[in-house]
C-alpha positions in Angstrom: -1.1 -97.6 -83.9 1.1 -100.0 -82.0 1.8 -97.4 -79.5 -1.9 -96.8 -78.9 -2.4 -100.5 -78.5 0.3 -100.8 -75.9 -1.1 -97.9 -74.0 -4.6 -99.5 -74.2 -3.3 -102.9 -73.2 -1.3 -101.3 -70.4 -4.2 -99.3 -69.2 -6.5 -102.3 -69.4 -4.0 -104.7 -67.7 -2.6 -102.3 -65.0 -5.4 -100.1 -64.0 -8.7 -101.8 -64.7 -8.2 -105.4 -63.5 -6.2 -104.4 -60.4 -8.6 -101.6 -59.6 -11.6 -103.9 -60.0 -10.0 -106.6 -57.8 -9.0 -104.0 -55.1 -12.5 -102.5 -55.3 -14.1 -106.0 -54.9 -11.9 -106.8 -52.0 -12.7 -103.5 -50.3 -16.4 -104.0 -51.0 -16.4 -107.5 -49.5 -14.5 -106.3 -46.4 -16.9 -103.4 -46.1 -19.9 -105.6 -46.5 -18.6 -108.1 -43.8 -17.9 -105.2 -41.5 -21.3 -103.8 -42.0 -22.9 -107.2 -41.3 -20.9 -107.6 -38.1 -22.0 -104.2 -36.9 -25.6 -104.9 -37.8 -25.6 -108.3 -35.9 -23.9 -106.7 -32.8 -26.4 -103.8 -32.9 -29.3 -106.3 -33.1 -28.1 -108.3 -30.2 -27.5 -105.2 -28.1 -31.0 -103.9 -28.9 -32.7 -107.2 -28.1 -30.8 -107.5 -24.7 -31.3 -103.8 -23.7 -34.8 -103.2 -25.1 -37.3 -102.0 -22.5 -39.4 -105.1 -22.9 -40.5 -107.7 -20.5 -38.0 -109.2 -18.1 -38.1 -112.9 -18.0 -40.0 -114.4 -15.1 -38.0 -117.0 -13.2 -39.2 -120.5 -14.0 -40.4 -121.2 -10.4 -42.4 -118.0 -10.2 -43.9 -118.6 -13.7 -45.0 -122.1 -12.7 -46.5 -120.9 -9.4 -48.4 -118.1 -11.2 -49.7 -120.4 -13.9 -51.0 -122.8 -11.2 -52.6 -120.0 -9.4 -54.3 -118.2 -12.3 -55.3 -121.2 -14.5 -58.3 -122.2 -12.3 -59.4 -118.5 -12.0 -59.4 -118.1 -15.8 -61.1 -121.5 -16.4 -63.9 -120.6 -13.9 -64.5 -117.2 -15.4 -64.6 -118.5 -19.0 -66.8 -121.5 -18.1 -69.4 -119.1 -16.7 -69.1 -116.5 -19.6 -68.8 -118.9 -22.5 -70.9 -121.8 -21.4 -73.2 -120.3 -18.8 -72.4 -123.1 -16.4 -74.2 -125.8 -18.4 -74.0 -129.3 -16.9 -71.0 -131.3 -18.0 -69.4 -128.4 -19.9 -66.3 -126.5 -18.9 -63.3 -124.6 -20.2 -59.7 -125.9 -19.8 -56.8 -123.5 -20.3 -53.0 -123.6 -20.7 -51.3 -120.4 -19.4 -47.9 -118.8 -20.0 -47.0 -115.8 -17.8 -45.0 -113.1 -19.5 -45.1 -110.3 -16.9 -46.1 -109.3 -13.5 -46.8 -106.0 -11.7 -45.1 -104.9 -9.6 -41.9 -106.3 -11.0 -40.4 -106.6 -7.6 -42.0 -108.3 -4.5 -45.3 -110.0 -4.4 -47.2 -110.0 -7.7 -50.5 -108.2 -7.7 -51.2 -108.7 -11.4 -50.1 -111.5 -13.7 -49.9 -110.9 -17.5 -50.4 -114.2 -19.3 -51.0 -115.7 -22.7 -53.8 -118.3 -22.6 -55.0 -121.1 -24.9 -58.4 -122.3 -23.8 -60.7 -124.9 -25.1 -64.3 -125.8 -24.4 -64.9 -129.4 -23.1 -68.1 -131.4 -23.1 -69.6 -129.3 -25.9 -70.8 -130.7 -29.2 -67.9 -128.9 -31.0 -64.6 -128.1 -29.3 -63.6 -124.5 -29.7 -60.3 -123.0 -28.8 -59.2 -119.4 -28.3 -55.9 -117.8 -27.5 -55.7 -114.4 -26.0 -53.4 -112.4 -23.6 -55.0 -111.6 -20.2 -54.3 -109.5 -17.1 -55.2 -111.4 -14.0 -55.5 -109.2 -10.9 -54.6 -111.5 -8.1 -55.7 -109.2 -5.3 -59.3 -108.8 -6.6 -59.6 -111.9 -8.8 -60.7 -109.9 -11.8 -59.5 -110.7 -15.3 -59.1 -108.4 -18.3 -58.7 -109.5 -21.9 -58.9 -107.6 -25.2 -61.9 -108.3 -27.3 -63.0 -107.6 -30.8 -63.1 -103.9 -31.8 -60.3 -101.6 -30.8 -57.9 -104.4 -30.0 -54.8 -102.2 -30.1 -56.3 -99.6 -27.8 -57.4 -102.3 -25.3 -53.8 -103.8 -25.3 -52.5 -100.3 -24.5 -55.1 -99.9 -21.6 -54.7 -103.4 -20.1 -51.0 -104.0 -20.4 -48.0 -101.9 -19.3 -46.1 -100.4 -22.2 -43.1 -102.6 -21.6 -45.3 -105.7 -22.3 -47.1 -104.4 -25.5 -44.8 -106.5 -27.8 -45.4 -109.7 -25.8 -49.2 -109.0 -25.6 -49.5 -108.5 -29.4 -47.1 -111.1 -30.6 -47.9 -114.8 -30.9 -44.5 -116.3 -30.1 -45.6 -117.0 -26.5 -48.5 -119.1 -27.7 -46.1 -121.6 -29.3 -46.1 -124.9 -27.4 -49.3 -124.1 -25.4 -51.3 -126.7 -27.4 -49.3 -129.5 -25.7 -49.7 -127.9 -22.3 -53.5 -127.6 -23.0 -53.7 -131.3 -23.9 -51.9 -132.1 -20.6 -54.3 -129.9 -18.7 -57.3 -131.6 -20.3 -55.9 -135.0 -19.4 -55.4 -133.9 -15.8 -59.0 -132.7 -15.6 -60.3 -136.0 -16.9 -58.5 -137.9 -14.1 -60.6 -138.6 -10.9 
């Protein structure tokens, strides 16, 4: 009986606790290695994904200044019918251009627009394609939104056109735009 107890104690003290400790250490190291690999893979994917290339700040500013009045004029006519004292003000954030090199012919932008001079102020946020050469503007509308995104925007810009991250901060830009329109 003593002999069995010694073997049991020995088996319990020599094999099980050390084996568990070694297994736990290996598991922690393996988990940490897996986490490092996952983070590195995520960073590589984000940097190398075939998405939109960032637009240089100066070009984005110029595009926004150019397309904002075009969008406001079109939406004022469409939404308000040109009623006296009513208009639309917009904040615009460019997220792509076509062609990617040289002079832009089409600007892809997120907009946040508000009606002004109306009984109730309404706001709308939508991605748009502004064709600079013709002055035409395309935006997805209700019904078949996904198909419209695919038709209007290049594939490389689909994520940006369907996400809402680019809208963040446009409310402050819109308020600045409204103030600038109120100044004589």
